[in-house]
C-alpha positions, 0 to 999 in steps of 0.5 A: 941449706938444700940437700940434693941428689938424683935418681940413679935407677928406676924399677917397677915393682909388682903388688906384694913384692918387697924391697929394702932391708927386712922387707920394710916396704911391701907394695900394695899396688904396682909401684914405680920405684926410684933409687936415689944416691943418698944414704945414712952415710950422707945424713940421717938414718932415721927417715922411714916410709912416707918421709917427703922428698921432692923429685923434679920439684914434686913431692914424693914419699920415701919407701923402705929403709935408708941404706948406707948409700941409697934410698928408695922413692915412690915414683908411681904418681910422677910419670916424668921422673927418670934416671937423672931427675933431681931429688931435693931431700930438703930445701925450698920445696921440702922444709927440713922441719917436715923431713925431721918430723917424719923421721922422728927427729929435729931439723938441727940433727939432720943439718948437723949430720949432713956429711960426705957430700961436697958443700957448695955455697950459693956465691960459688954457683953464681961465680960462673964463667963469663958472667953466666950462672953456674948450675950446681951440677956444673960445680959438683958433677953428677950426684949428691950436693949440699948447697948452702944458701948463706956462706958458712961461718965458724968461730975461731979463737985468737991468741988473745982468747977472744972469739972472732967470726971468720968466713970459711973458704968456698 
C-alpha cells in the first residue's frame, strides 16, 4: 500500500522562526517549508520531527506537529520541490516500517489508521481509457490517495457459518 499526497503551499522561514502548534519546530537555519495535504484525520497523529517522507521520490523530514488536515516538510535540500509535487508518506520509496519507527509505533497501526482518503487499487489504475495506463491523479483528482498494490479482501460469513473470502469492489 502507498499513501500519497501533494504539496499545497511553500514558505520560507527565517532562522529562529517557529512553526506548528506550540512552536514544535524552531528553524535553526533558513528553511524552505512545504505544507502537505495530509493530517491526523487521514492517519496517524504520532509522526514527529524527522519522520521521513519522499517528495518527488527524494527523502525529506517532517518538521513540527501533524495537524488535523496538514503536515509540514523540510524542503530546504530539495530546490525542485514546488506546489503540486508528489509526497509519498509510505510506499516503495519510504517503507511503512521506517515511518512507524520514527513515529514510535508499528506499521500495522499506521495501515489500520489509514482513513478518509480515496482507496484506489492498482488494477483500477491500469484500467485506463483505450488501453493506456491511468495515473493516480486521473483517478482520484488532486490531493490525497491511498493506492493499494494488491486488491483488498475481506472475510464474509455465509449463513452456514463458514467464512468465505471475497474480493471487494473497486
